[in-house]
C-alpha positions in Angstrom: 83.4 109.6 109.9 84.4 108.8 113.4 84.0 111.3 116.1 87.6 111.6 117.1 88.5 112.5 113.5 85.7 115.1 113.4 87.1 116.6 116.6 90.6 116.7 115.1 89.4 118.3 111.9 87.4 120.9 114.1 90.8 121.6 116.0 92.7 122.1 112.8 90.2 124.5 111.2 90.5 126.7 114.4 94.2 126.6 114.5 94.9 127.1 110.7 93.8 130.8 110.5 95.9 131.5 113.6 99.1 129.7 112.1 98.6 131.4 108.8 98.4 134.8 110.5 101.4 134.2 112.6 103.5 133.2 109.6 102.2 136.1 107.5 103.1 138.5 110.2 106.6 137.1 110.8 107.2 137.2 107.0 106.0 140.9 106.9 108.3 141.9 109.7 111.3 140.3 108.2 110.6 141.8 104.8 109.9 145.3 106.0 113.2 145.1 107.9 115.2 144.4 104.8 113.3 146.7 102.3 113.3 150.3 101.5 110.4 152.5 102.7 108.7 152.6 99.4 108.7 148.9 99.1 107.5 148.5 102.6 104.6 150.6 101.8 104.0 148.6 98.6 104.2 145.3 100.5 101.7 146.3 103.1 99.4 147.5 100.3 99.9 144.2 98.5 99.0 142.2 101.7 95.9 144.3 102.2 94.8 143.6 98.6 95.6 139.9 98.9 93.5 139.8 102.1 90.6 141.6 100.3 91.1 139.0 97.4 90.8 136.1 100.0 87.8 137.6 101.6 86.1 138.2 98.3 86.8 134.4 97.1 85.6 133.2 100.4 82.3 135.0 100.2 81.8 134.1 96.5 82.9 130.4 97.0 85.7 130.9 94.4 88.6 130.9 96.8 90.1 127.7 95.3 90.1 129.0 91.8 91.2 132.5 92.8 94.3 131.2 94.8 95.2 129.1 91.8 94.9 132.1 89.4 97.0 134.3 91.9 99.7 131.7 92.2 100.2 131.4 88.4 100.0 135.2 88.0 102.8 135.6 90.4 105.3 133.2 88.6 107.4 136.0 86.9 107.6 138.4 89.9 110.4 136.5 91.9 110.0 138.7 95.0 110.4 137.0 98.5 113.1 135.9 100.8 116.4 134.6 99.8 117.2 132.3 102.6 120.9 131.6 103.1 121.7 133.5 100.0 125.7 133.8 99.7 127.0 137.1 98.6 130.2 137.5 96.6 130.2 134.0 94.9 133.2 134.0 92.7 131.6 131.9 89.9 128.2 132.0 88.3 125.5 129.5 89.7 122.0 128.8 88.7 120.8 128.4 92.2 122.0 130.2 95.3 120.3 129.5 98.7 116.7 128.5 99.3 114.4 131.2 98.0 110.8 131.5 99.1 109.0 133.7 96.4 105.5 135.1 96.4 104.5 132.3 94.1 105.8 129.8 96.7 103.7 131.5 99.5 100.4 131.3 97.6 101.2 127.9 96.1 101.9 126.5 99.5 98.8 127.9 100.9 96.9 126.3 98.0 98.8 123.1 98.6 98.0 123.1 102.2 94.3 123.5 101.5 94.3 120.9 99.0 96.1 118.4 101.4 93.6 119.2 104.2 90.5 118.7 102.0 91.9 115.6 100.4 92.6 114.1 103.9 89.2 115.1 105.2 87.2 113.8 102.3 86.1 110.2 102.8 85.5 109.8 99.1 88.6 111.3 97.8 89.9 110.2 94.5 93.2 108.2 94.4 96.4 110.2 93.9 97.8 110.3 90.4 100.9 111.0 88.2 102.1 109.5 85.0 104.0 106.4 86.0 106.7 106.7 83.4 107.3 110.4 84.3 107.6 109.3 88.0 110.3 106.7 87.5 112.4 109.0 85.3 112.2 111.9 87.7 113.1 109.7 90.6 116.1 108.4 88.7 117.2 112.0 88.0 116.7 113.0 91.6 118.8 110.0 92.8 121.6 110.9 90.3 121.6 114.5 91.6 121.6 113.4 95.3 124.6 111.1 94.6 126.3 114.0 92.7 125.8 116.4 95.5 127.1 114.0 98.2 130.1 112.7 96.4 131.2 114.8 93.4 130.2 118.5 94.0 133.1 120.4 95.4 131.0 123.1 97.0 127.8 121.2 97.8 125.9 124.2 99.2 125.1 125.2 95.7 124.2 121.6 94.6 121.8 121.5 97.6 120.4 124.7 96.4 119.6 123.0 93.1 118.2 120.0 94.7 115.8 122.4 96.8 114.7 123.8 93.4 114.3 120.3 91.9 112.1 119.1 94.8 110.0 122.1 94.7 109.4 121.6 91.0 108.4 118.1 91.6 105.9 119.2 94.3 104.5 121.8 91.9 103.9 119.2 89.1 102.5 116.6 91.5 100.0 118.9 93.1 98.7 120.3 89.8 98.4 116.8 88.4 96.0 116.1 91.3 94.4 119.5 91.6 93.3 120.1 88.1 90.5 117.8 87.5 88.0 119.8 85.6 87.9 122.0 82.5 87.2 124.9 84.7 90.5 124.4 86.5 92.4 124.4 83.3 90.6 127.5 82.2 91.6 129.3 85.4 95.4 128.5 84.8 95.1 129.5 81.1 93.7 132.9 81.9 96.2 133.5 84.5 98.9 133.0 81.9 97.0 135.5 79.7 96.9 138.0 82.5 100.6 137.7 83.0 101.2 138.2 79.2 99.1 141.5 79.5 101.2 142.6 82.5 104.5 141.9 80.9 103.3 143.7 77.8 102.6 146.8 79.9 105.9 146.5 81.7 107.9 146.3 78.5 105.9 149.4 77.0 106.6 151.3 80.0 110.4 150.4 80.0 110.7 151.3 76.3 108.7 154.6 76.1 108.7 156.1 79.8 111.3 154.3 81.9 110.0 155.7 85.3 108.1 152.9 87.0 109.6 149.5 86.1 113.2 150.6 86.3 116.2 148.6 87.4 116.3 150.6 90.7 112.6 150.0 91.4 112.5 146.3 90.5 115.8 145.5 92.1 117.0 143.6 89.0 118.1 144.2 85.4 115.5 145.4 83.0 117.5 145.5 79.7 120.8 144.4 78.0 122.7 146.4 75.5 124.0 144.2 72.7 126.6 145.4 70.2 125.5 144.9 66.6 127.6 146.1 63.7 128.9 149.6 64.6 126.0 150.4 67.0 124.1 148.9 69.9 120.6 147.6 70.4 118.9 147.7 73.8 117.0 144.5 74.6 114.2 144.7 77.2 113.6 142.1 80.0 110.3 143.0 81.6 110.2 141.6 85.1 112.5 138.7 84.1 116.1 140.0 84.8 117.3 139.1 81.2 115.8 139.5 77.7 116.4 135.7 77.0 114.5 134.8 80.1 111.6 137.1 79.1 111.5 135.4 75.6 111.5 132.0 77.3 108.6 132.9 79.5 106.7 134.3 76.7 107.3 131.2 74.6 106.0 128.9 77.4 102.8 130.8 77.8 101.9 132.1 74.5 101.1 128.8 72.6 98.4 127.9 75.2 96.9 131.5 75.1 96.8 131.3 71.3 94.7 128.1 71.3 92.5 129.5 74.1 91.9 132.5 71.7 90.9 130.1 68.9 88.3 128.1 70.9 86.9 131.0 73.0 83.3 132.0 72.1 82.6 135.1 74.2 83.5 138.3 72.5 84.9 140.2 75.3 87.1 137.2 76.5 88.4 136.9 72.9 89.3 140.7 73.0 91.4 140.1 76.2 93.1 137.1 74.8 93.8 138.8 71.4 95.3 141.8 73.3 97.5 139.4 75.4 98.8 137.6 72.3 99.5 140.6 70.4 101.2 142.3 73.4 103.3 139.4 74.0 104.4 139.3 70.4 105.5 142.8 70.7 107.4 142.2 73.9 109.0 139.1 72.3 110.3 141.3 69.5 111.7 143.8 72.0 113.4 141.1 73.9 115.8 140.7 70.9 116.1 136.9 71.4 116.6 135.3 68.1 116.5 131.8 69.5 113.2 132.7 71.2 111.8 134.0 67.8 112.8 130.8 66.0 111.4 128.5 68.8 108.1 130.4 69.0 107.7 130.3 65.1 108.5 126.6 65.0 106.0 125.8 67.9 103.3 127.8 66.1 103.7 126.2 62.8 103.8 122.6 64.2 100.9 123.1 66.5 98.8 124.7 63.8 99.5 121.8 61.6 98.4 119.1 63.9 95.4 121.4 65.0 93.9 121.3 61.6 94.7 117.8 60.9 92.7 116.6 63.9 89.9 118.6 62.6 89.9 116.8 59.2 91.1 120.0 57.4 94.2 120.0 55.1 97.2 120.4 57.3 99.1 122.0 54.4 96.6 124.8 54.5 97.3 125.1 58.2 101.0 125.2 57.5 100.4 127.8 54.7 98.2 129.9 57.0 100.8 129.8 59.8 103.6 130.5 57.4 101.7 133.5 56.0 101.0 134.8 59.3 104.6 134.5 60.4 105.9 136.0 57.0 103.4 138.9 57.5 104.4 139.6 61.0 108.2 139.1 60.1 107.8 141.8 57.3 105.9 144.3 59.4 108.3 144.0 62.3 111.3 144.1 60.1 110.3 147.2 58.6 109.1 149.0 61.9 111.4 147.6 64.6 115.1 148.6 64.5 115.7 146.1 67.3 114.5 143.1 65.2 116.1 144.4 62.1 119.6 144.9 63.7 119.6 141.6 65.5 119.0 139.8 62.2 121.2 141.5 59.6 123.9 143.3 61.5 127.1 141.5 62.7 126.9 140.4 66.3 130.1 141.1 68.5 128.4 139.8 71.7 126.6 136.7 72.7 126.5 134.9 69.5 130.3 134.7 69.2 130.8 133.0 72.5 128.2 130.1 72.1 130.2 127.8 70.0 133.4 128.0 72.1 131.4 127.5 75.2 129.9 124.3 73.6 133.4 123.2 72.9 134.3 123.6 76.6 131.1 121.7 77.7 132.0 118.8 75.2 135.5 118.6 76.7 134.1 118.5 80.2 131.6 115.6 79.2 134.5 113.8 77.5 136.6 113.8 80.6 133.7 113.3 83.1 131.2 111.1 81.2 129.9 109.3 84.4 129.3 111.9 87.2 130.0 115.2 85.5 131.8 117.9 87.3 129.1 118.5 89.9 125.6 119.7 90.2 125.5 123.6 89.7 129.3 123.5 89.5 129.8 124.2 85.7 131.2 127.7 86.0 133.4 126.9 88.9 135.0 123.9 87.1 135.1 125.1 83.4 138.5 126.8 83.2 140.7 123.6 83.2 138.7 122.2 80.4 139.1 125.2 78.0 141.0 124.1 74.9 139.7 127.0 72.7 141.8 129.4 70.8 140.2 132.5 72.4 140.3 131.2 76.1 136.6 131.8 76.4 136.3 130.5 80.0 138.6 133.2 81.2 136.8 135.9 79.4 133.2 134.7 79.9 132.8 132.8 83.1 129.1 131.7 82.6 127.8 128.2 81.8 127.2 126.9 78.3 124.1 128.3 76.4 122.8 124.9 75.8 120.6 123.2 78.4 121.4 119.6 77.5 125.2 120.2 77.3 125.0 121.9 80.7 123.3 118.9 82.2 125.6 116.5 80.6 128.7 118.5 81.8 127.4 118.9 85.3 125.9 115.5 86.1 126.9 113.1 83.4 125.7 111.3 80.4 123.2 109.2 82.4 121.4 112.3 83.6 121.5 113.8 80.1 119.9 110.6 78.8 117.2 110.7 81.5 116.4 114.3 80.9 116.3 113.9 77.1 113.9 110.9 77.4 111.7 112.8 79.9 111.4 115.7 77.5 110.6 113.5 74.5 108.1 111.5 76.7 106.5 114.8 77.8 106.3 116.0 74.1 104.7 112.6 73.0 102.2 112.6 75.9 101.2 116.3 75.2 100.5 115.2 71.6 98.5 112.1 72.7 96.5 114.2 75.2 95.8 116.8 72.6 94.4 114.1 70.1 92.3 112.5 72.8 90.7 115.5 74.4 88.6 118.4 73.2 87.7 122.0 74.2 89.6 123.5 77.1 91.7 120.5 78.0 92.5 120.0 74.3 93.8 123.7 74.0 95.8 123.3 77.2 97.5 120.0 75.8 98.3 121.5 72.4 99.5 124.7 74.1 101.8 122.7 76.4 103.0 120.6 73.3 103.9 124.0 71.4 105.6 125.3 74.6 107.7 122.2 74.9 108.6 122.4 71.3 109.6 126.0 71.6 111.5 125.2 74.8 113.5 122.4 73.1 114.5 124.7 70.1 115.2 127.7 72.3 117.4 125.9 74.7 119.8 124.7 72.0 121.2 128.2 72.3 120.0 129.5 75.6 121.2 129.1 79.2 118.4 127.5 81.2 118.4 125.3 84.2 115.2 123.2 83.8 115.3 122.0 87.5 115.1 125.7 88.6 112.2 126.9 86.1 108.9 127.0 88.1 107.0 128.0 85.0 108.2 124.9 83.2 107.1 122.8 86.2 103.7 124.4 86.2 103.1 123.5 82.6 104.4 120.0 83.2 101.8 119.7 86.2 99.1 121.0 83.8 100.1 118.4 81.2 100.2 115.7 83.7 96.6 116.6 84.6 95.6 116.8 81.0 97.0 113.2 80.3 95.1 111.8 83.3 91.9 113.9 82.6 88.8 111.8 82.1 85.8 113.7 80.7 83.4 111.4 82.4 84.6 112.4 85.8 84.2 116.2 85.1 80.8 117.2 86.0 81.1 120.6 84.0 82.1 118.9 80.7 79.6 119.3 77.9 77.9 116.2 76.6 79.6 114.7 73.6 77.3 114.7 70.5 75.9 111.2 69.6 76.2 110.0 66.1 73.0 108.5 64.5 73.4 104.9 63.7 71.6 103.1 61.0 69.3 100.2 62.2 
């Protein structure tokens, strides 16, 4: 390496701690000025703990994996700065302003470290990303940019969604290049398991104690009361603001953790993974999300079928085992949980009755605006003139349609819907291919993401999710991209494949 470049690297290494310290200090001052006293103390304590975490990682040479674990573990917290957030918006939006969350801060530090190390390494591997994915994502970005510039009537909120979309692209691209060993995949998987354990504890506290993780302390909703029959059911949201969001997050993480449990050999790790799985299933029940239950059951049965088929076992036995597990759990929960029982058998006077009329409005919007839609992130603003329903649902329930694909088609047109549907199909197909090709940790990650995408597809037929704004989904897509491009011969930590004896 040339001496000028060495000098530049030395200068950067000296300046990086100073720049990071100044940014962290400025962020701390801004946050303390906008938070209550108790949260200020909590923030200072959290920063002190993070500093200790970084110091420990530096001393033990595990900083890279530790930062990756911390970033993924912070995904469901959503605490940070809401830059340029607009108060008093008269219609519902899926993105408002340019937020910088705790996950973003840690992930940016991880990205900066990776970029620096990649640039400094003379033997760096080439950058990589699935080519077909890249083209589809670029087309979707071009559509949304055009839509923001020429169609959206209040482009600030469209720019907010574009910001989320670009952030998602950056997450997926970095992870596709960052995860190159089985150990890296294992770190992310255990981070998701840790989050499942944490959300379980939060939901248990909200259900039985209700003192620590309250709406006042968390600064967001922790429950939703739904009318069923002549009574009500309280559905819990953990730290995710809405019960359906909690169910969606659990469905994205659970399949991977389940297959990590299946392949794990160490007893104490299996105990932790089993606790995470059982706790997450309990939290899923208390979320009261029927679409989430259906999506998770479907993902589990399909994944187990292919898992056993790959191992040369009768896949029908796999389906039978999975079906038996689902039926046993269903019976136990049906008998023991009033939330689960009431959500299934009682008449629903709440959300279920608005879904079909909302879909009618969305289809009317697509019919009249098939090319460009009504504007990115503009659905709720524009929905009223397209309401042809008998009960005037757009006047009574001013929120977007509970179907992700109809939402995309209504806001940005049929071409964007086609691109998104193609991308989802391609991701599911590639996840299956990666699962069939790999083994061990990467195999579990691939089949876990496969199950997560199946569950996501099923749940979002009846759920309101903006995929461009879902950082957890983009993390999993980055993991999947890395699994697709993973080559065992390039992983120094991969176990040797057994050699089959050949007849001379």
